[in-house]
N, C-alpha and C positions, 0 to 999 in steps of 0.2 A: 464297095461291092463285095469284098470278102466277108465283111461283117454280116451283110444280108444273107450270103450263102451259108455262113456258119449258123445264123439264126434259123434259117429254114431247115438245115440238117438237124439242129438241136430239137426243133419243134417236131419234125418227123419222128425222130428217135423217141422223144417223150410220149408222143401219141401212140406209136406202135407198141412201146413197152407197156403203156397203160392198158392196152387191149390184149396183151399177152402174145403179140406177134413178133417173133424174133426177126431183126433186120440186120443185114451185114452190108455196109457200104464198101464199095471197091476202094482199094488203097490207091489205085491209079499210079502204080510204080511203073518201071520200064516194061515189065511183063504185061501189064494191062494195056499200056500205051502202044505196045507192039501189035496188039490184037484189035484195039478199039480206037478209032479216030473220032474227032469231034463230029465229023459228018455222019459217022455210024450212029451216033447218039441222036443227032438232029433229025435224021431220017428214020430213026427207030428201026434199024435193020435187025430184025429179030434173029435170023440165023447167026450172024456174027456176034451179037450180044449174048445169045444163048451159049454159044461156043466159049466165049470169054468167061461166062459165069460158072462154067464147070469147075474152075479153079476154087470156087467158094463152096462147092457141094450144096447148093441151095435147091429147094424143091420148086421154087418159082422165082421169076425176076419181075421187078417193077421198074419200068423205064419212065422217066419224067422229064419234062421240059418246062421251065418256069421263065417266062419272058416279061420284062417290065416294059410297059408302053405308056402312052399319054393318058390312058384311062385307068391305069393301075397295073394289074398283073393278069396275064393269061397263062393257063397251064394246060399241058397236054400229057396224058398218062396212058400207059399200056401195061397191063398185067398179063404175064405169060406163065401158064401152068400146064406143063406137058404139051399137048397139041392144041390146047385151048388158049384163046386170047380175048381179052376184054379191053376196050379203050374208052376214054372219056375226056372231056375238056371242061374247064371251069375258068371263070374270070371274075375279077372284082378289084376293090381298092387296096386290099391288104393281103400279102402273100401268106401270112400265117392263118388268115381266115379260111383259105382254101384247104389248107392242111387239116385244120381242126374241124372243119365242117363235115369231113368224110368219116 
């Protein structure tokens, strides 16, 4: 499972760099874990995640959930930029296809 997560992170990083989009992944150290619980991410609780993201001085935050199921993968995404939010879902057989198709 850790290999799949590392592959997804690597694919995200490669695709965002190719498009010139800087991405910072949270380090999830004790400071992050004190502000963000797994439930905060699962429920995509924007106020708590926006507050935690201040540490990284980012202009926007991208929240994502990637779930493996019997049909492959389903993903849920939310992009927050200032007061604006966009959300979308995707599903398919291969996690990297979802990332590369966007």
